[in-house]
MOPAC internal coordinates of N, CA, C and O (Angstrom, degrees):
PM7 1SCF
backbone

  N    0.0000 0     0.00 0     0.00 0    0    0    0
  C    1.4501 1     0.00 0     0.00 0    1    0    0
  C    1.5317 1   109.77 1     0.00 0    2    1    0
  O    1.2310 1   120.40 1   -47.52 1    3    2    1
  N    1.2974 1   116.83 1   132.48 1    3    2    1
  C    1.4509 1   121.26 1   179.16 1    5    3    2
  C    1.5365 1   108.98 1   -85.73 1    6    5    3
  O    1.2310 1   120.97 1   -42.29 1    7    6    5
  N    1.3211 1   115.75 1   137.71 1    7    6    5
  C    1.4479 1   120.05 1   178.21 1    9    7    6
  C    1.5277 1   112.74 1   -91.49 1   10    9    7
  O    1.2310 1   120.46 1   176.19 1   11   10    9
  N    1.3236 1   116.72 1    -3.81 1   11   10    9
  C    1.4781 1   121.24 1  -176.85 1   13   11   10
  C    1.5107 1   112.24 1   -55.75 1   14   13   11
  O    1.2310 1   120.23 1   132.89 1   15   14   13
  N    1.3465 1   117.16 1   -47.11 1   15   14   13
  C    1.4565 1   119.90 1  -178.23 1   17   15   14
  C    1.5342 1   111.23 1   -64.23 1   18   17   15
  O    1.2310 1   120.53 1   135.65 1   19   18   17
  N    1.3020 1   116.60 1   -44.35 1   19   18   17
  C    1.4609 1   120.37 1   179.23 1   21   19   18
  C    1.5347 1   111.20 1   -60.74 1   22   21   19
  O    1.2310 1   120.76 1   137.57 1   23   22   21
  N    1.3388 1   116.16 1   -42.43 1   23   22   21
  C    1.4754 1   119.54 1   179.16 1   25   23   22
  C    1.5321 1   110.11 1   -65.17 1   26   25   23
  O    1.2310 1   120.35 1   138.55 1   27   26   25
  N    1.3229 1   116.94 1   -41.45 1   27   26   25
  C    1.4857 1   119.92 1   179.37 1   29   27   26
  C    1.5036 1   110.74 1   -62.23 1   30   29   27
  O    1.2310 1   120.50 1   138.60 1   31   30   29
  N    1.3399 1   116.65 1   -41.40 1   31   30   29
  C    1.4615 1   119.60 1  -179.86 1   33   31   30
  C    1.5203 1   112.48 1   -65.75 1   34   33   31
  O    1.2310 1   120.80 1   141.21 1   35   34   33
  N    1.3246 1   116.07 1   -38.79 1   35   34   33
  C    1.4658 1   119.58 1   176.92 1   37   35   34
  C    1.5327 1   110.92 1   -62.94 1   38   37   35
  O    1.2310 1   120.62 1   137.38 1   39   38   37
  N    1.3332 1   116.42 1   -42.62 1   39   38   37
  C    1.4781 1   119.43 1   179.49 1   41   39   38
  C    1.5442 1   109.95 1   -63.34 1   42   41   39
  O    1.2310 1   120.76 1   134.11 1   43   42   41
  N    1.3312 1   116.16 1   -45.89 1   43   42   41
  C    1.4580 1   118.64 1  -179.94 1   45   43   42
  C    1.5363 1   111.47 1   -59.55 1   46   45   43
  O    1.2310 1   120.67 1   143.72 1   47   46   45
  N    1.3109 1   116.33 1   -36.28 1   47   46   45
  C    1.4381 1   120.80 1  -177.84 1   49   47   46
  C    1.5281 1   114.06 1   -66.36 1   50   49   47
  O    1.2310 1   119.91 1   156.88 1   51   50   49
  N    1.3080 1   117.78 1   -23.12 1   51   50   49
  C    1.4306 1   119.81 1  -176.62 1   53   51   50
  C    1.5536 1   113.10 1  -106.08 1   54   53   51
  O    1.2310 1   120.45 1   174.21 1   55   54   53
  N    1.3102 1   116.74 1    -5.79 1   55   54   53
  C    1.4782 1   118.86 1  -176.54 1   57   55   54
  C    1.5223 1   113.18 1   -61.39 1   58   57   55
  O    1.2310 1   119.50 1   136.89 1   59   58   57
  N    1.3206 1   118.55 1   -43.11 1   59   58   57
  C    1.4585 1   118.86 1  -179.42 1   61   59   58
  C    1.5389 1   110.97 1   -63.49 1   62   61   59
  O    1.2310 1   120.79 1   140.99 1   63   62   61
  N    1.3070 1   116.09 1   -39.01 1   63   62   61
  C    1.4465 1   121.21 1   174.77 1   65   63   62
  C    1.5250 1   110.61 1   -61.13 1   66   65   63
  O    1.2310 1   120.52 1   134.78 1   67   66   65
  N    1.3416 1   116.60 1   -45.22 1   67   66   65
  C    1.4773 1   120.95 1  -177.56 1   69   67   66
  C    1.5364 1   110.38 1   -66.40 1   70   69   67
  O    1.2310 1   119.76 1   141.70 1   71   70   69
  N    1.3205 1   118.07 1   -38.30 1   71   70   69
  C    1.4563 1   120.83 1   179.56 1   73   71   70
  C    1.5402 1   109.86 1   -62.52 1   74   73   71
  O    1.2310 1   120.39 1   133.32 1   75   74   73
  N    1.3244 1   116.86 1   -46.68 1   75   74   73
  C    1.4690 1   119.96 1   178.19 1   77   75   74
  C    1.5237 1   110.58 1   -61.60 1   78   77   75
  O    1.2310 1   120.52 1   139.43 1   79   78   77
  N    1.3066 1   116.62 1   -40.57 1   79   78   77
  C    1.4661 1   121.22 1   179.05 1   81   79   78
  C    1.5215 1   111.58 1   -61.48 1   82   81   79
  O    1.2310 1   121.16 1   134.60 1   83   82   81
  N    1.3485 1   115.39 1   -45.40 1   83   82   81
  C    1.4642 1   119.34 1   178.61 1   85   83   82
  C    1.5364 1   110.49 1   -60.35 1   86   85   83
  O    1.2310 1   120.60 1   134.44 1   87   86   85
  N    1.3264 1   116.45 1   -45.56 1   87   86   85
  C    1.4748 1   120.26 1  -176.68 1   89   87   86
  C    1.5150 1   112.76 1   -72.72 1   90   89   87
  O    1.2310 1   120.01 1   161.43 1   91   90   89
  N    1.3365 1   117.59 1   -18.57 1   91   90   89
  C    1.4587 1   119.99 1   177.58 1   93   91   90
  C    1.5175 1   110.78 1   -68.80 1   94   93   91
  O    1.2310 1   120.68 1   163.03 1   95   94   93
  N    1.3527 1   116.30 1   -16.97 1   95   94   93
  C    1.4561 1   120.36 1  -179.33 1   97   95   94
  C    1.5224 1   111.82 1   -95.08 1   98   97   95
  O    1.2310 1   120.40 1   174.36 1   99   98   97
  N    1.3318 1   116.84 1    -5.64 1   99   98   97
  C    1.4606 1   119.98 1   177.41 1  101   99   98
  C    1.5255 1   110.12 1   150.78 1  102  101   99
  O    1.2310 1   121.42 1   -20.30 1  103  102  101
  N    1.3431 1   114.89 1   159.70 1  103  102  101
  C    1.4680 1   121.10 1   178.42 1  105  103  102
  C    1.5270 1   109.01 1   -60.47 1  106  105  103
  O    1.2310 1   121.03 1   -31.98 1  107  106  105
  N    1.3427 1   115.63 1   148.02 1  107  106  105
  C    1.4781 1   118.82 1  -177.45 1  109  107  106
  C    1.5061 1   110.58 1  -146.04 1  110  109  107
  O    1.2310 1   121.91 1   -34.08 1  111  110  109
  N    1.2836 1   113.94 1   145.92 1  111  110  109
  C    1.4630 1   124.82 1   171.08 1  113  111  110
  C    1.5132 1   107.88 1   -81.57 1  114  113  111
  O    1.2310 1   119.48 1   -29.66 1  115  114  113
  N    1.3253 1   118.59 1   150.34 1  115  114  113
  C    1.4677 1   121.86 1  -175.53 1  117  115  114
  C    1.5275 1   112.32 1   -52.64 1  118  117  115
  O    1.2310 1   120.62 1   137.09 1  119  118  117
  N    1.3255 1   116.41 1   -42.91 1  119  118  117
  C    1.4668 1   118.05 1  -178.09 1  121  119  118
  C    1.5335 1   111.44 1   -66.67 1  122  121  119
  O    1.2310 1   120.50 1   151.13 1  123  122  121
  N    1.3617 1   116.65 1   -28.87 1  123  122  121
  C    1.4613 1   119.49 1   175.70 1  125  123  122
  C    1.5192 1   110.70 1   -68.28 1  126  125  123
  O    1.2310 1   120.58 1   141.93 1  127  126  125
  N    1.3297 1   116.50 1   -38.07 1  127  126  125
  C    1.4691 1   120.91 1   178.01 1  129  127  126
  C    1.5234 1   109.21 1   -64.72 1  130  129  127
  O    1.2310 1   120.43 1   133.87 1  131  130  129
  N    1.3276 1   116.79 1   -46.13 1  131  130  129
  C    1.4658 1   119.88 1   178.27 1  133  131  130
  C    1.5212 1   111.98 1   -59.18 1  134  133  131
  O    1.2310 1   120.46 1   135.90 1  135  134  133
  N    1.3172 1   116.73 1   -44.10 1  135  134  133
  C    1.4706 1   121.77 1  -179.96 1  137  135  134
  C    1.5369 1   110.52 1   -61.60 1  138  137  135
  O    1.2310 1   120.30 1   135.82 1  139  138  137
  N    1.3226 1   117.02 1   -44.18 1  139  138  137
  C    1.4391 1   120.42 1   179.67 1  141  139  138
  C    1.5274 1   111.08 1   -63.07 1  142  141  139
  O    1.2310 1   120.83 1   136.99 1  143  142  141
  N    1.3285 1   116.03 1   -43.01 1  143  142  141
  C    1.4821 1   119.19 1   177.31 1  145  143  142
  C    1.5136 1   110.98 1   -63.60 1  146  145  143
  O    1.2310 1   119.98 1   136.78 1  147  146  145
  N    1.3379 1   117.64 1   -43.22 1  147  146  145
  C    1.4542 1   120.35 1   178.45 1  149  147  146
  C    1.5322 1   112.30 1   -64.44 1  150  149  147
  O    1.2310 1   120.65 1   142.64 1  151  150  149
  N    1.3275 1   116.36 1   -37.36 1  151  150  149
  C    1.4661 1   119.56 1   178.01 1  153  151  150
  C    1.5250 1   111.58 1   -63.32 1  154  153  151
  O    1.2310 1   120.87 1   154.17 1  155  154  153
  N    1.3223 1   115.94 1   -25.83 1  155  154  153
  C    1.4491 1   121.76 1   178.11 1  157  155  154
  C    1.5611 1   111.32 1   -94.15 1  158  157  155
  O    1.2310 1   121.04 1  -167.34 1  159  158  157
  N    1.3327 1   115.61 1    12.66 1  159  158  157
  C    1.4655 1   122.46 1  -179.79 1  161  159  158
  C    1.5403 1   114.18 1    66.78 1  162  161  159
  O    1.2310 1   120.50 1  -156.14 1  163  162  161
  N    1.3000 1   116.66 1    23.86 1  163  162  161
  C    1.4623 1   122.32 1   171.16 1  165  163  162
  C    1.5309 1   107.06 1  -105.58 1  166  165  163
  O    1.2310 1   121.24 1   -88.37 1  167  166  165
  N    1.3018 1   115.22 1    91.63 1  167  166  165
  C    1.4673 1   121.30 1  -174.30 1  169  167  166
  C    1.5399 1   108.16 1   -74.76 1  170  169  167
  O    1.2310 1   121.14 1   -58.38 1  171  170  169
  N    1.3275 1   115.43 1   121.62 1  171  170  169
  C    1.4675 1   122.32 1  -177.33 1  173  171  170
  C    1.5238 1   107.49 1  -136.22 1  174  173  171
  O    1.2310 1   121.44 1   -40.22 1  175  174  173
  N    1.3125 1   114.85 1   139.78 1  175  174  173
  C    1.4685 1   119.67 1   176.61 1  177  175  174
  C    1.5340 1   108.23 1  -107.49 1  178  177  175
  O    1.2310 1   120.97 1   -16.73 1  179  178  177
  N    1.3241 1   115.76 1   163.27 1  179  178  177
  C    1.4563 1   120.48 1  -179.15 1  181  179  178
  C    1.5080 1   112.67 1   -55.80 1  182  181  179
  O    1.2310 1   120.04 1   143.19 1  183  182  181
  N    1.3260 1   117.52 1   -36.81 1  183  182  181
  C    1.4394 1   121.35 1   179.50 1  185  183  182
  C    1.5273 1   114.08 1   -63.31 1  186  185  183
  O    1.2310 1   120.18 1   157.69 1  187  186  185
  N    1.3035 1   117.25 1   -22.31 1  187  186  185
  C    1.4586 1   122.71 1   175.63 1  189  187  186
  C    1.5332 1   110.17 1   -90.01 1  190  189  187
  O    1.2310 1   120.80 1   139.85 1  191  190  189
  N    1.3379 1   116.08 1   -40.15 1  191  190  189
  C    1.4571 1   120.20 1  -174.82 1  193  191  190
  C    1.5212 1   114.03 1   -69.44 1  194  193  191
  O    1.2310 1   119.95 1   131.05 1  195  194  193
  N    1.3094 1   117.70 1   -48.95 1  195  194  193
  C    1.4773 1   120.44 1  -174.21 1  197  195  194
  C    1.5162 1   114.15 1   -58.33 1  198  197  195
  O    1.2310 1   118.65 1   135.80 1  199  198  197
  N    1.3421 1   120.17 1   -44.20 1  199  198  197
  C    1.4746 1   118.44 1   175.98 1  201  199  198
  C    1.5222 1   112.16 1   -60.97 1  202  201  199
  O    1.2310 1   119.92 1   143.38 1  203  202  201
  N    1.3429 1   117.76 1   -36.62 1  203  202  201
  C    1.4699 1   119.59 1   177.47 1  205  203  202
  C    1.5073 1   111.43 1   -65.73 1  206  205  203
  O    1.2310 1   120.37 1   136.38 1  207  206  205
  N    1.3128 1   116.89 1   -43.62 1  207  206  205
  C    1.4794 1   121.11 1   178.01 1  209  207  206
  C    1.5384 1   110.20 1   -61.47 1  210  209  207
  O    1.2310 1   120.55 1   136.39 1  211  210  209
  N    1.3066 1   116.55 1   -43.61 1  211  210  209
  C    1.4741 1   120.16 1   178.76 1  213  211  210
  C    1.5418 1   112.02 1   -62.48 1  214  213  211
  O    1.2310 1   121.43 1   136.28 1  215  214  213
  N    1.3166 1   114.87 1   -43.72 1  215  214  213
  C    1.4743 1   118.68 1   178.90 1  217  215  214
  C    1.5138 1   110.79 1   -63.06 1  218  217  215
  O    1.2310 1   120.31 1   138.59 1  219  218  217
  N    1.3457 1   117.02 1   -41.41 1  219  218  217
  C    1.4823 1   119.62 1   179.95 1  221  219  218
  C    1.5265 1   110.29 1   -69.12 1  222  221  219
  O    1.2310 1   119.98 1   144.26 1  223  222  221
  N    1.3323 1   117.65 1   -35.74 1  223  222  221
  C    1.4522 1   119.05 1   178.44 1  225  223  222
  C    1.5012 1   109.86 1   -67.15 1  226  225  223
  O    1.2310 1   119.96 1   135.22 1  227  226  225
  N    1.3563 1   117.67 1   -44.78 1  227  226  225
  C    1.4679 1   120.57 1   179.06 1  229  227  226
  C    1.5186 1   113.13 1   -63.04 1  230  229  227
  O    1.2310 1   120.87 1   153.66 1  231  230  229
  N    1.3174 1   115.94 1   -26.34 1  231  230  229
  C    1.4768 1   121.00 1   177.36 1  233  231  230
  C    1.5215 1   111.20 1   -84.06 1  234  233  231
  O    1.2310 1   119.36 1   178.37 1  235  234  233
  N    1.3300 1   118.82 1    -1.63 1  235  234  233
  C    1.4536 1   122.00 1   178.63 1  237  235  234
  C    1.5081 1   114.79 1    81.27 1  238  237  235
  O    1.2310 1   120.57 1  -166.49 1  239  238  237
  N    1.3577 1   116.52 1    13.51 1  239  238  237
  C    1.4795 1   120.30 1  -179.27 1  241  239  238
  C    1.5205 1   112.63 1   -86.53 1  242  241  239
  O    1.2310 1   121.73 1   155.86 1  243  242  241
  N    1.3406 1   114.29 1   -24.14 1  243  242  241
  C    1.4841 1   121.24 1  -178.94 1  245  243  242
  C    1.5123 1   109.56 1  -130.68 1  246  245  243
  O    1.2310 1   121.97 1   -19.20 1  247  246  245
  N    1.3000 1   113.84 1   160.80 1  247  246  245
  C    1.4365 1   121.95 1   168.84 1  249  247  246
  C    1.5331 1   104.98 1  -138.40 1  250  249  247
  O    1.2310 1   120.14 1    -1.21 1  251  250  249
  N    1.3070 1   117.34 1   178.79 1  251  250  249
  C    1.4620 1   119.34 1   177.26 1  253  251  250
  C    1.5231 1   110.55 1  -148.35 1  254  253  251
  O    1.2310 1   122.02 1   -17.52 1  255  254  253
  N    1.3051 1   113.74 1   162.48 1  255  254  253
  C    1.4633 1   120.16 1   176.02 1  257  255  254
  C    1.5251 1   106.41 1  -139.24 1  258  257  255
  O    1.2310 1   121.69 1   -29.14 1  259  258  257
  N    1.3238 1   114.38 1   150.86 1  259  258  257
  C    1.4700 1   120.28 1   176.52 1  261  259  258
  C    1.4995 1   109.73 1   -93.47 1  262  261  259
  O    1.2310 1   120.35 1   -40.74 1  263  262  261
  N    1.3198 1   116.94 1   139.26 1  263  262  261
  C    1.4471 1   121.57 1   179.18 1  265  263  262
  C    1.5343 1   108.84 1  -133.50 1  266  265  263
  O    1.2310 1   120.92 1   -48.59 1  267  266  265
  N    1.3169 1   115.85 1   131.41 1  267  266  265
  C    1.4551 1   119.90 1   177.77 1  269  267  266
  C    1.5213 1   109.52 1   -61.20 1  270  269  267
  O    1.2310 1   121.49 1   -32.16 1  271  270  269
  N    1.3484 1   114.76 1   147.84 1  271  270  269
  C    1.4656 1   121.70 1   179.09 1  273  271  270
  C    1.4991 1   110.09 1  -124.65 1  274  273  271
  O    1.2310 1   119.65 1   -42.62 1  275  274  273
  N    1.3050 1   118.27 1   137.38 1  275  274  273
  C    1.4736 1   121.66 1   177.76 1  277  275  274
  C    1.5346 1   109.95 1   -76.79 1  278  277  275
  O    1.2310 1   120.39 1   166.33 1  279  278  277
  N    1.3486 1   116.86 1   -13.67 1  279  278  277
  C    1.4573 1   120.53 1  -176.28 1  281  279  278
  C    1.5384 1   112.68 1  -104.86 1  282  281  279
  O    1.2310 1   118.97 1  -165.14 1  283  282  281
  N    1.3002 1   119.56 1    14.86 1  283  282  281
  C    1.4497 1   120.10 1  -179.93 1  285  283  282
  C    1.4956 1   112.66 1   154.20 1  286  285  283
  O    1.2310 1   120.03 1    31.60 1  287  286  285
  N    1.3369 1   117.55 1  -148.40 1  287  286  285
  C    1.4388 1   120.92 1  -178.82 1  289  287  286
  C    1.5075 1   112.39 1   -70.00 1  290  289  287
  O    1.2310 1   120.40 1   -13.32 1  291  290  289
  N    1.3456 1   116.84 1   166.68 1  291  290  289
  C    1.4651 1   120.01 1   177.80 1  293  291  290
  C    1.5065 1   111.00 1   -58.19 1  294  293  291
  O    1.2310 1   120.47 1   -28.89 1  295  294  293
  N    1.3263 1   116.71 1   151.11 1  295  294  293
  C    1.4728 1   122.19 1  -178.79 1  297  295  294
  C    1.5204 1   108.98 1  -109.98 1  298  297  295
  O    1.2310 1   121.75 1   -34.68 1  299  298  297
  N    1.3278 1   114.26 1   145.32 1  299  298  297
  C    1.4698 1   121.56 1   177.24 1  301  299  298
  C    1.5527 1   107.46 1   -95.30 1  302  301  299
  O    1.2310 1   120.67 1   -64.34 1  303  302  301
  N    1.3127 1   116.33 1   115.66 1  303  302  301
  C    1.4419 1   121.79 1   175.98 1  305  303  302
  C    1.5054 1   110.45 1  -101.26 1  306  305  303
  O    1.2310 1   121.02 1   -48.99 1  307  306  305
  N    1.3138 1   115.65 1   131.01 1  307  306  305
  C    1.4827 1   121.53 1  -179.57 1  309  307  306
  C    1.5077 1   110.87 1   -91.22 1  310  309  307
  O    1.2310 1   121.27 1   -36.63 1  311  310  309
  N    1.3417 1   115.18 1   143.37 1  311  310  309
  C    1.4640 1   124.29 1  -176.46 1  313  311  310
  C    1.4990 1   108.15 1  -131.29 1  314  313  311
  O    1.2310 1   119.92 1   -46.19 1  315  314  313
  N    1.3099 1   117.75 1   133.81 1  315  314  313
  C    1.4816 1   120.92 1   175.35 1  317  315  314
  C    1.5274 1   108.33 1   -77.21 1  318  317  315
  O    1.2310 1   120.39 1   -40.70 1  319  318  317
  N    1.3313 1   116.86 1   139.30 1  319  318  317
  C    1.4624 1   122.33 1   178.81 1  321  319  318
  C    1.5231 1   109.67 1   -93.09 1  322  321  319
  O    1.2310 1   120.20 1    -6.53 1  323  322  321
  N    1.3048 1   117.22 1   173.47 1  323  322  321
  C    1.4722 1   120.97 1   175.16 1  325  323  322
  C    1.5162 1   110.93 1   -59.67 1  326  325  323
  O    1.2310 1   120.80 1   137.51 1  327  326  325
  N    1.3445 1   116.08 1   -42.49 1  327  326  325
  C    1.4751 1   119.36 1   175.53 1  329  327  326
  C    1.5272 1   111.27 1   -60.62 1  330  329  327
  O    1.2310 1   120.73 1   140.56 1  331  330  329
  N    1.3231 1   116.21 1   -39.44 1  331  330  329
  C    1.4656 1   120.56 1   176.80 1  333  331  330
  C    1.5142 1   111.47 1   -61.94 1  334  333  331
  O    1.2310 1   120.32 1   139.44 1  335  334  333
  N    1.3217 1   117.00 1   -40.56 1  335  334  333
  C    1.4684 1   120.51 1   177.76 1  337  335  334
  C    1.5167 1   111.70 1   -63.97 1  338  337  335
  O    1.2310 1   120.93 1   141.92 1  339  338  337
  N    1.3418 1   115.83 1   -38.08 1  339  338  337
  C    1.4509 1   119.83 1   177.65 1  341  339  338
  C    1.5227 1   110.85 1   -65.32 1  342  341  339
  O    1.2310 1   120.56 1   134.65 1  343  342  341
  N    1.3423 1   116.53 1   -45.35 1  343  342  341
  C    1.4696 1   120.66 1   179.29 1  345  343  342
  C    1.5220 1   109.43 1   -64.72 1  346  345  343
  O    1.2310 1   119.80 1   139.10 1  347  346  345
  N    1.3302 1   117.98 1   -40.90 1  347  346  345
  C    1.4750 1   120.59 1   177.55 1  349  347  346
  C    1.5181 1   110.51 1   -58.03 1  350  349  347
  O    1.2310 1   119.79 1   135.73 1  351  350  349
  N    1.3174 1   118.00 1   -44.27 1  351  350  349
  C    1.4476 1   121.61 1  -179.37 1  353  351  350
  C    1.5528 1   109.46 1   -61.31 1  354  353  351
  O    1.2310 1   120.11 1   138.01 1  355  354  353
  N    1.3109 1   117.40 1   -41.99 1  355  354  353
  C    1.4613 1   121.85 1   177.93 1  357  355  354
  C    1.5140 1   110.82 1   -64.29 1  358  357  355
  O    1.2310 1   120.53 1   137.69 1  359  358  357
  N    1.3550 1   116.60 1   -42.31 1  359  358  357
  C    1.4490 1   121.02 1  -179.90 1  361  359  358
  C    1.5336 1   110.99 1   -66.47 1  362  361  359
  O    1.2310 1   120.63 1   142.48 1  363  362  361
  N    1.3456 1   116.40 1   -37.52 1  363  362  361
  C    1.4499 1   119.65 1   177.82 1  365  363  362
  C    1.5263 1   111.19 1   -60.28 1  366  365  363
  O    1.2310 1   120.60 1   137.03 1  367  366  365
  N    1.3106 1   116.45 1   -42.97 1  367  366  365
  C    1.4701 1   122.67 1   178.19 1  369  367  366
  C    1.5188 1   109.69 1   -64.23 1  370  369  367
  O    1.2310 1   119.92 1   134.54 1  371  370  369
  N    1.3307 1   117.75 1   -45.46 1  371  370  369
  C    1.4517 1   121.70 1   178.33 1  373  371  370
  C    1.5314 1   111.47 1   -61.90 1  374  373  371
  O    1.2310 1   120.45 1   140.74 1  375  374  373
  N    1.3229 1   116.75 1   -39.26 1  375  374  373
  C    1.4668 1   121.60 1   179.67 1  377  375  374
  C    1.5451 1   108.83 1   -63.74 1  378  377  375
  O    1.2310 1   120.81 1   134.06 1  379  378  377
  N    1.3396 1   116.05 1   -45.94 1  379  378  377
  C    1.4803 1   119.18 1   179.09 1  381  379  378
  C    1.5016 1   110.89 1   -59.93 1  382  381  379
  O    1.2310 1   120.17 1   134.39 1  383  382  381
  N    1.3494 1   117.28 1   -45.61 1  383  382  381
  C    1.4847 1   121.62 1   179.54 1  385  383  382
  C    1.5352 1   110.14 1   -61.70 1  386  385  383
  O    1.2310 1   120.41 1   135.36 1  387  386  385
  N    1.3372 1   116.82 1   -44.64 1  387  386  385
  C    1.4636 1   120.80 1  -179.75 1  389  387  386
  C    1.5191 1   112.49 1   -62.67 1  390  389  387
  O    1.2310 1   120.87 1   133.12 1  391  390  389
  N    1.3218 1   115.93 1   -46.88 1  391  390  389
  C    1.4810 1   118.65 1  -178.03 1  393  391  390
  C    1.5430 1   111.17 1   -66.60 1  394  393  391
  O    1.2310 1   120.03 1   145.09 1  395  394  393
  N    1.3285 1   117.55 1   -34.91 1  395  394  393
  C    1.4738 1   120.25 1   175.24 1  397  395  394
  C    1.5110 1   110.51 1   -65.13 1  398  397  395
  O    1.2310 1   120.36 1   137.50 1  399  398  397
  N    1.3397 1   116.91 1   -42.50 1  399  398  397
  C    1.4496 1   120.22 1   178.41 1  401  399  398
  C    1.5152 1   112.54 1   -62.15 1  402  401  399
  O    1.2310 1   120.46 1   135.85 1  403  402  401
  N    1.3211 1   116.73 1   -44.15 1  403  402  401
  C    1.4700 1   120.70 1   179.53 1  405  403  402
  C    1.5216 1   109.69 1   -64.42 1  406  405  403
  O    1.2310 1   120.27 1   138.75 1  407  406  405
  N    1.3193 1   117.08 1   -41.25 1  407  406  405
  C    1.4580 1   119.08 1   179.96 1  409  407  406
  C    1.5527 1   109.84 1   -63.81 1  410  409  407
  O    1.2310 1   119.67 1   140.08 1  411  410  409
  N    1.3140 1   118.23 1   -39.92 1  411  410  409
  C    1.4639 1   121.81 1   177.41 1  413  411  410
  C    1.5212 1   110.57 1   -59.74 1  414  413  411
  O    1.2310 1   121.20 1   134.27 1  415  414  413
  N    1.3274 1   115.31 1   -45.73 1  415  414  413
  C    1.4557 1   120.29 1  -179.74 1  417  415  414
  C    1.5340 1   110.88 1   -62.89 1  418  417  415
  O    1.2310 1   120.35 1   138.13 1  419  418  417
  N    1.3067 1   116.94 1   -41.87 1  419  418  417
  C    1.4590 1   121.99 1   179.25 1  421  419  418
  C    1.5449 1   109.90 1   -62.40 1  422  421  419
  O    1.2310 1   119.94 1   146.70 1  423  422  421
  N    1.3531 1   117.71 1   -33.30 1  423  422  421
  C    1.4793 1   121.22 1  -178.74 1  425  423  422
  C    1.5316 1   112.30 1   -75.27 1  426  425  423
  O    1.2310 1   120.49 1   156.35 1  427  426  425
  N    1.3560 1   116.66 1   -23.65 1  427  426  425
  C    1.4651 1   119.29 1  -178.29 1  429  427  426
  C    1.5109 1   113.04 1   -63.90 1  430  429  427
  O    1.2310 1   120.48 1   147.31 1  431  430  429
  N    1.3399 1   116.68 1   -32.69 1  431  430  429
  C    1.4749 1   119.73 1  -178.30 1  433  431  430
  C    1.5269 1   110.31 1    69.95 1  434  433  431
  O    1.2310 1   121.16 1    25.22 1  435  434  433
  N    1.2980 1   115.39 1  -154.78 1  435  434  433
  C    1.4833 1   120.22 1   177.99 1  437  435  434
  C    1.4970 1   110.46 1   -76.12 1  438  437  435
  O    1.2310 1   120.85 1   -41.73 1  439  438  437
  N    1.3393 1   115.98 1   138.27 1  439  438  437
  C    1.4703 1   121.00 1  -178.86 1  441  439  438
  C    1.4949 1   109.26 1  -100.12 1  442  441  439
  O    1.2310 1   120.10 1   180.00 1  443  442  441

């Protein structure tokens, strides 16, 4: 059995949480978000990121602003909203609960 699919599904499951977490530290351009995810060994391409950003924006978790760039066209910077901060807080609690549960299961060993 290949674990590649399971690992990919786990990564996809945490990306929205990670995006909100990144933006909670400050506004970010899409390439900054991708770089931060890659630095954390979560490899993401633009084709994966943009639909997630759009979904989060449509849900009211993010907003964006345009900023002029000296190196080309204006850039879209993403901003977490108050609703996004609330959801992030809930996701952080869920993540803590989930990781504690998984650790407990790992400690049980063979039954």
